[in-house]
C-alpha positions as CSV (number, residue, x, y, z in Angstrom):
1,M,79.3,-167.8,-19.8
2,S,76.3,-165.8,-19.0
3,E,72.8,-167.1,-19.1
4,P,70.5,-166.2,-21.9
5,T,68.1,-163.3,-21.0
6,T,65.3,-165.5,-22.5
7,S,64.3,-169.1,-22.0
8,P,61.3,-171.2,-22.3
9,E,60.3,-170.4,-18.8
10,K,61.2,-166.6,-19.2
11,P,60.2,-165.6,-22.6
12,W,60.0,-162.0,-23.9
13,P,56.6,-160.6,-24.7
14,V,56.2,-159.3,-28.4
15,R,56.2,-155.7,-27.1
16,T,59.6,-156.2,-25.4
17,V,61.0,-157.7,-28.7
18,A,59.5,-154.8,-30.7
19,R,60.9,-152.2,-28.3
20,K,64.3,-153.7,-28.4
21,I,64.3,-153.7,-32.3
22,A,63.1,-150.2,-32.4
23,D,66.1,-149.3,-29.9
24,W,68.6,-151.1,-32.1
25,I,67.3,-149.4,-35.2
26,N,67.3,-146.0,-33.7
27,R,71.0,-146.3,-32.8
28,L,71.7,-146.4,-36.6
29,G,71.0,-142.7,-36.8
30,D,70.6,-140.6,-40.2
31,I,71.9,-142.4,-43.3
32,W,72.1,-141.7,-47.0
33,V,70.3,-144.3,-49.1
34,E,70.3,-144.8,-52.9
35,G,67.7,-146.6,-54.8
36,Q,65.0,-146.5,-57.5
37,V,61.7,-144.9,-56.8
38,T,58.5,-147.0,-57.4
39,Q,55.0,-146.8,-56.2
40,I,54.6,-143.1,-55.3
41,S,51.6,-142.3,-53.1
42,N,51.1,-138.5,-52.7
43,R,47.4,-137.9,-52.0
44,P,46.1,-134.4,-51.9
45,G,45.1,-133.0,-48.5
46,T,47.6,-135.2,-46.6
47,G,50.8,-134.0,-45.2
48,T,52.7,-137.3,-45.6
49,A,53.7,-139.0,-48.9
50,F,54.6,-142.6,-49.2
51,L,57.0,-144.2,-51.8
52,T,59.0,-147.4,-52.3
53,L,62.7,-147.3,-52.7
54,R,64.1,-150.3,-54.6
55,D,67.6,-151.6,-55.0
56,P,67.8,-152.2,-58.9
57,A,70.6,-154.8,-58.5
58,A,68.7,-157.0,-56.0
59,D,65.1,-157.8,-55.2
60,V,65.0,-155.7,-52.0
61,S,62.8,-152.7,-51.3
62,M,61.9,-150.4,-48.4
63,T,59.0,-148.0,-47.7
64,V,59.9,-144.3,-47.4
65,T,57.8,-141.6,-45.8
66,C,58.3,-137.9,-46.3
67,A,56.6,-134.6,-46.2
68,T,54.5,-134.0,-49.3
69,G,56.4,-130.7,-49.6
70,L,59.6,-132.7,-50.6
71,L,57.8,-134.2,-53.6
72,R,56.6,-130.8,-54.7
73,E,60.2,-129.5,-54.6
74,Q,61.6,-132.6,-56.2
75,P,59.0,-134.1,-58.8
76,L,59.6,-137.9,-59.0
77,S,58.3,-140.6,-61.2
78,D,58.6,-144.4,-61.2
79,G,62.2,-145.5,-62.1
80,T,63.8,-142.3,-61.1
81,R,67.3,-142.8,-59.3
82,V,67.4,-140.9,-56.0
83,V,69.6,-140.5,-53.0
84,V,67.6,-140.1,-49.8
85,H,68.7,-138.7,-46.5
86,A,66.5,-140.6,-43.9
87,R,66.4,-142.1,-40.5
88,P,65.3,-145.8,-40.2
89,A,62.2,-146.1,-38.0
90,F,60.5,-149.2,-36.6
91,F,56.8,-148.9,-35.9
92,I,56.3,-151.1,-32.8
93,G,52.4,-151.2,-33.3
94,R,52.7,-152.7,-36.8
95,G,56.0,-154.3,-36.6
96,T,57.2,-152.5,-39.8
97,L,60.4,-150.8,-40.8
98,S,60.5,-147.7,-42.9
99,L,62.7,-144.8,-43.6
100,R,61.7,-141.2,-42.6
101,A,63.2,-139.0,-45.3
102,D,63.9,-135.3,-44.8
103,E,65.8,-134.9,-48.1
104,I,65.5,-136.4,-51.6
105,R,68.0,-135.7,-54.4
106,A,67.5,-137.1,-57.8
107,V,70.6,-138.6,-59.5
108,G,71.6,-136.4,-62.4
109,I,72.4,-137.6,-65.9
110,G,76.0,-136.8,-65.5
111,E,76.2,-139.0,-62.3
112,L,74.3,-141.8,-63.9
113,L,76.7,-141.7,-66.9
114,A,79.6,-141.7,-64.6
115,R,78.2,-144.7,-62.8
116,I,77.7,-146.5,-66.1
117,E,81.3,-145.8,-67.2
118,R,82.6,-147.2,-63.8
119,L,80.5,-150.3,-64.2
120,R,81.7,-150.7,-67.8
121,K,85.4,-150.6,-66.8
122,L,84.7,-153.0,-64.0
123,L,83.0,-155.5,-66.4
124,A,85.6,-155.0,-69.0
125,A,88.4,-155.8,-66.4
126,E,86.5,-159.0,-65.6
127,G,86.6,-160.0,-69.4
128,I,82.8,-159.9,-69.8
129,F,83.3,-157.8,-72.9
130,D,85.9,-160.0,-74.3
131,P,85.2,-160.8,-78.0
132,R,86.5,-164.3,-77.6
133,R,83.6,-165.0,-75.3
134,K,81.0,-164.1,-78.0
135,R,79.2,-166.8,-79.7
136,R,78.1,-166.9,-83.4
137,P,74.3,-167.3,-83.7
138,P,72.9,-170.2,-85.8
139,F,72.4,-169.6,-89.6
140,L,68.7,-170.5,-89.3
141,P,67.4,-170.9,-85.6
142,H,64.7,-173.3,-84.9
143,T,62.9,-170.8,-82.6
144,V,63.9,-167.2,-81.9
145,G,63.3,-165.8,-78.3
146,L,62.2,-162.3,-78.2
147,V,62.3,-160.1,-75.0
148,T,60.5,-156.8,-75.6
149,G,57.7,-154.6,-74.4
150,R,54.0,-155.6,-74.9
151,A,52.7,-154.4,-78.3
152,S,55.8,-152.2,-78.7
153,A,57.1,-150.8,-81.9
154,A,60.3,-152.8,-81.3
155,E,58.3,-156.1,-81.2
156,K,56.5,-155.2,-84.4
157,D,59.7,-154.2,-86.2
158,V,61.5,-157.5,-85.2
159,L,58.7,-159.8,-86.2
160,T,57.7,-157.9,-89.4
161,N,61.3,-157.7,-90.8
162,A,62.1,-161.3,-89.7
163,R,59.0,-162.8,-91.3
164,A,59.6,-160.7,-94.4
165,R,63.0,-162.2,-94.7
166,W,62.0,-165.9,-93.7
167,P,58.3,-166.4,-93.5
168,A,58.5,-169.7,-91.6
169,V,60.5,-168.3,-88.7
170,R,59.1,-169.2,-85.3
171,F,59.1,-166.8,-82.3
172,R,58.7,-167.2,-78.6
173,V,57.8,-163.7,-77.4
174,E,58.3,-162.7,-73.6
175,N,56.7,-159.4,-72.9
176,V,58.3,-157.5,-70.0
177,A,58.6,-153.9,-68.8
178,V,61.4,-152.3,-70.7
179,Q,61.8,-149.3,-68.4
180,G,61.2,-148.5,-64.8
181,A,61.8,-150.4,-61.5
182,L,60.4,-153.7,-62.7
183,A,62.3,-153.8,-66.1
184,V,65.4,-155.6,-64.8
185,P,63.9,-158.4,-62.8
186,Q,61.3,-159.1,-65.5
187,I,63.9,-159.1,-68.3
188,V,66.2,-161.4,-66.3
189,D,63.3,-163.8,-65.6
190,A,62.3,-163.9,-69.3
191,L,66.0,-164.3,-70.3
192,S,66.3,-167.3,-67.9
193,A,63.0,-168.8,-69.3
194,L,64.1,-168.6,-72.9
195,D,67.6,-169.9,-72.2
196,R,66.0,-173.1,-70.5
197,D,64.0,-173.6,-73.7
198,R,65.9,-176.1,-75.8
199,N,64.0,-175.0,-79.0
200,V,65.2,-171.4,-78.5
201,Q,68.6,-171.1,-80.3
202,V,68.9,-167.3,-80.2
203,I,67.5,-164.7,-78.0
204,V,66.8,-160.9,-79.0
205,I,66.4,-158.3,-76.4
206,A,64.7,-155.3,-78.1
207,R,63.5,-151.8,-77.2
208,G,62.9,-148.7,-79.0
209,G,64.7,-145.4,-78.5
210,G,64.4,-143.3,-75.4
211,S,66.2,-141.1,-72.9
212,V,69.2,-142.0,-70.8
213,E,66.9,-142.7,-67.8
214,D,64.6,-144.9,-69.9
215,L,67.6,-147.0,-71.1
216,L,69.1,-147.4,-67.6
217,P,67.8,-150.9,-67.1
218,F,69.9,-152.1,-70.1
219,S,73.0,-150.9,-68.4
220,D,72.3,-152.6,-65.1
221,E,74.9,-154.9,-63.7
222,T,72.4,-157.8,-62.9
223,L,71.2,-157.8,-66.4
224,C,74.7,-157.7,-67.9
225,R,75.9,-160.6,-65.8
226,A,72.7,-162.6,-66.6
227,V,73.4,-162.2,-70.3
228,A,77.0,-163.1,-69.9
229,D,75.9,-166.3,-68.1
230,C,73.4,-167.2,-70.8
231,R,74.1,-170.2,-72.8
232,T,72.1,-169.2,-75.8
233,P,73.5,-166.5,-78.1
234,V,71.9,-163.1,-77.3
235,L,71.3,-160.2,-79.8
236,S,71.0,-156.7,-78.3
237,A,68.7,-154.2,-80.1
238,I,68.3,-151.3,-77.8
239,G,67.4,-147.9,-78.9
240,H,68.9,-146.2,-82.0
241,E,72.4,-146.4,-83.6
242,Q,73.7,-143.7,-81.2
243,D,72.4,-145.5,-78.0
244,T,75.1,-147.8,-76.6
245,P,73.9,-149.3,-73.2
246,L,76.2,-151.8,-71.6
247,L,74.1,-154.6,-72.9
248,D,75.5,-154.0,-76.3
249,H,79.0,-154.8,-75.1
250,V,77.9,-158.0,-73.3
251,A,75.7,-159.4,-76.0
252,D,77.0,-161.8,-78.6
253,V,75.8,-159.5,-81.4
254,R,74.9,-155.8,-81.3
255,C,72.2,-154.6,-83.6
256,S,71.9,-151.0,-84.2
257,T,68.0,-151.0,-84.0
258,P,65.1,-153.6,-83.6
259,T,64.6,-153.5,-87.4
260,D,68.4,-154.4,-87.8
261,A,67.8,-157.3,-85.4
262,G,64.9,-158.6,-87.5
263,K,67.3,-158.6,-90.5
264,R,70.1,-160.3,-88.8
265,V,68.4,-163.0,-86.8
266,V,67.3,-165.0,-89.9
267,P,68.7,-165.1,-93.5
268,D,66.8,-163.6,-96.3
269,I,64.9,-166.3,-98.3
270,A,65.3,-164.4,-101.6
271,E,68.9,-163.9,-101.2
272,E,69.4,-167.6,-100.1
273,S,67.3,-168.7,-103.1
274,A,69.4,-166.8,-105.5
275,R,72.6,-168.1,-103.9
276,V,71.3,-171.6,-104.3
277,R,70.6,-170.9,-107.9
278,Q,74.0,-169.5,-108.4
279,L,75.6,-172.5,-106.7
280,R,73.5,-174.9,-108.8
281,D,74.5,-173.0,-112.0
282,R,78.2,-173.2,-110.9
283,A,77.9,-176.8,-110.2
284,R,76.2,-177.4,-113.5
285,R,79.0,-175.5,-115.3
286,A,81.6,-177.3,-113.5
287,L,80.1,-180.6,-114.2
288,H,79.6,-179.8,-117.9
289,G,83.2,-178.7,-118.1
290,W,84.5,-181.8,-116.5
291,V,82.4,-183.9,-118.8
292,D,83.7,-182.0,-121.8
293,R,87.3,-182.3,-120.7
294,E,86.9,-186.1,-120.2
295,R,85.1,-186.4,-123.5
296,R,88.1,-184.5,-125.3
297,L,90.5,-186.8,-123.5
298,L,88.6,-189.9,-124.5
299,A,88.4,-188.7,-128.1
300,A,92.1,-188.0,-128.1
301,L,92.8,-191.5,-126.8
302,C,90.5,-193.1,-129.3
303,S,92.2,-191.2,-132.1
304,R,95.5,-192.9,-131.6
305,P,96.4,-195.6,-134.0
306,V,96.6,-198.3,-131.4
307,L,93.0,-197.6,-130.6
308,A,91.7,-196.4,-133.9
309,D,92.8,-199.6,-135.7
310,P,93.9,-202.1,-133.1
311,L,93.9,-205.1,-135.6
312,T,96.6,-203.7,-138.1
313,P,99.4,-203.5,-135.4
314,L,98.6,-207.1,-134.3
315,E,98.6,-208.3,-137.9
316,Q,101.9,-206.6,-138.5
317,R,103.4,-208.1,-135.3
318,S,101.9,-211.6,-136.4
319,A,103.6,-211.3,-139.7
320,Q,107.0,-210.3,-138.0
321,V,106.5,-213.3,-135.7
322,D,105.8,-215.6,-138.7
323,A,109.0,-214.2,-140.5
324,L,111.1,-214.8,-137.5
325,V,109.8,-218.2,-137.0
326,E,110.5,-219.2,-140.7
327,R,113.9,-217.5,-140.5
328,S,114.7,-219.5,-137.3
329,R,113.5,-222.7,-139.0
330,R,115.7,-222.1,-142.0
331,A,118.7,-221.3,-139.8
332,V,118.0,-224.5,-137.9
333,R,117.7,-226.5,-141.0
334,G,121.1,-225.0,-142.4
335,L,122.8,-225.8,-139.2
336,V,121.6,-229.3,-139.1
337,A,122.5,-229.9,-142.8
338,T,126.1,-228.5,-142.1
339,E,126.5,-230.6,-139.1
340,R,125.2,-233.7,-140.8
341,S,127.6,-233.1,-143.8
342,A,130.4,-232.8,-141.3
343,L,129.4,-235.9,-139.5
344,D,129.2,-237.9,-142.8
345,H,132.7,-236.6,-143.7
346,T,134.1,-237.6,-140.4
347,R,132.4,-241.0,-140.6
348,A,133.9,-241.4,-144.0
349,R,137.4,-240.7,-142.7
350,L,136.8,-243.0,-139.8
351,T,135.7,-245.8,-142.2
352,T,138.8,-245.2,-144.5
353,L,141.2,-245.3,-141.5
354,G,139.4,-248.1,-139.6
355,P,140.5,-251.7,-139.3
356,A,138.0,-253.1,-141.7
357,A,139.2,-251.0,-144.6
358,T,142.8,-252.1,-143.8
359,L,141.7,-255.7,-143.7
360,A,139.8,-255.2,-147.0
361,R,143.0,-254.1,-148.7
362,G,144.7,-257.6,-147.8
363,Y,145.9,-257.0,-144.4
364,A,145.3,-259.4,-141.5
365,V,145.3,-259.2,-137.7
366,V,147.2,-262.0,-136.1
367,Q,146.3,-262.9,-132.5
368,R,147.9,-265.6,-130.3
369,V,145.4,-267.6,-128.4
370,A,146.5,-267.8,-124.8
371,E,146.0,-270.7,-122.5
372,D,143.1,-268.9,-120.8
373,G,141.4,-268.8,-124.2
374,H,141.6,-265.0,-124.7
375,P,143.4,-264.0,-128.0
376,R,146.0,-261.3,-127.8
377,V,147.4,-259.3,-130.8
378,L,150.7,-260.6,-132.0
379,R,153.2,-257.9,-132.5
380,S,156.5,-259.8,-132.7
381,T,157.7,-263.2,-133.8
382,Q,159.2,-263.5,-130.3
383,E,155.6,-263.8,-128.9
384,A,154.9,-266.8,-131.3
385,P,157.1,-269.8,-130.4
386,E,156.7,-272.9,-132.4
387,G,153.6,-274.8,-131.8
388,A,151.6,-271.6,-130.6
389,R,148.1,-271.4,-131.7
390,L,147.2,-268.3,-133.8
391,R,143.9,-266.6,-134.8
392,V,144.2,-264.8,-138.1
393,R,141.6,-262.3,-138.8
394,V,140.9,-261.1,-142.4
395,A,138.3,-259.0,-144.1
396,D,135.6,-261.7,-144.3
397,G,136.3,-263.7,-141.3
398,A,139.1,-265.4,-139.2
399,V,141.2,-268.7,-139.5
400,H,143.2,-270.5,-136.9
401,A,146.7,-271.8,-137.5
402,T,149.7,-273.2,-135.5
403,V,153.3,-271.9,-135.8
404,S,155.5,-274.5,-137.3
405,R,158.6,-272.4,-137.7
406,R,159.9,-268.7,-137.6
407,E,161.7,-266.9,-140.3
408,P,163.6,-263.7,-140.1
409,S,162.3,-260.6,-142.0
410,A,164.1,-259.2,-144.9
411,S,165.2,-256.3,-142.6
412,G,167.1,-258.7,-140.4
413,G,164.2,-259.3,-138.0
414,S,162.7,-262.7,-137.2
415,G,159.4,-263.9,-138.4
416,A,157.1,-266.9,-137.8
417,E,155.5,-269.2,-140.3
418,A,152.3,-271.0,-139.7
């Protein structure tokens, strides 16, 4: 590895560094450079004119020197897009870099429109214009951010129309350049400041009408991407109805004019008051209708007999219950009487057929007293030998006897005699 050409012991002098830089830059040769013209200095009586060439998509600029005759052949103004044929030059004495131009061409309207169309297709392909990315502004924002030119007609239109519709609306106005070389960086800075403000809930970028060159900043790629990255909904109100810079496609809402933006950013207090009155009337009618329906339903319920005279049905039911109770009582009494009569008849039959009635008719029950002292009914003379003790039961009591002899019955059987 070769040793470095410089070291702390062998440093290069400033003149050497400047000379080497100049040699490197001179190797670049002639180049074509595109940019936006700013700060033109063309003093009478001098042969050299100075201007600054700026890149509109970045904060980069370079000094350009040229013969004053070039500016007479091609009149320029701040903000003009140009293509310059130049040679980079490094001035060793001052240590500055500039471009020495020998030809300057202004970019025509056709070329500008073609570039805008190419950029539009590029951003559309990236989805920046996709309607699904667009956000709906709030109905009544806390604070409206406004990016516009200082004391411009666009600022007046937005403020006047918005306050006429909603007098209490609050604005945070950021005045910026709306055309020329400084427009894009100032608008981007203002947009970023408003997007960081939590009170700002919607941002309006407004500018009046103008030529295609005047409206070029609002088709700038840097501004379009800044609006696409903005978290706050953005309304675009650039130029007139026929003006459609790329900002209109990127913004969440496109307004045809700044006047239209003032009308769309806040609601109309007169319309909203009328809507509130209509809703209040509808609510009142709906409530009255509901009350009337319920009242009619209640009246219909109250007109029913069960509610109109609730005691009569109860009295009728009470009378029916009493009649049923009395009927049940009579039925129970009749049943008890019938059963009682049947019981008396059965008792009479039992009495007639019972032993006592038979004894009362002159019959007797003869029992033999066994040795264990328990009497047993005597059914045959064979069961009563002579000397057996007998117990004779009659209707009014019993007598005891002893068998003395037995006699046969008239039918040929035997009998016993006490």
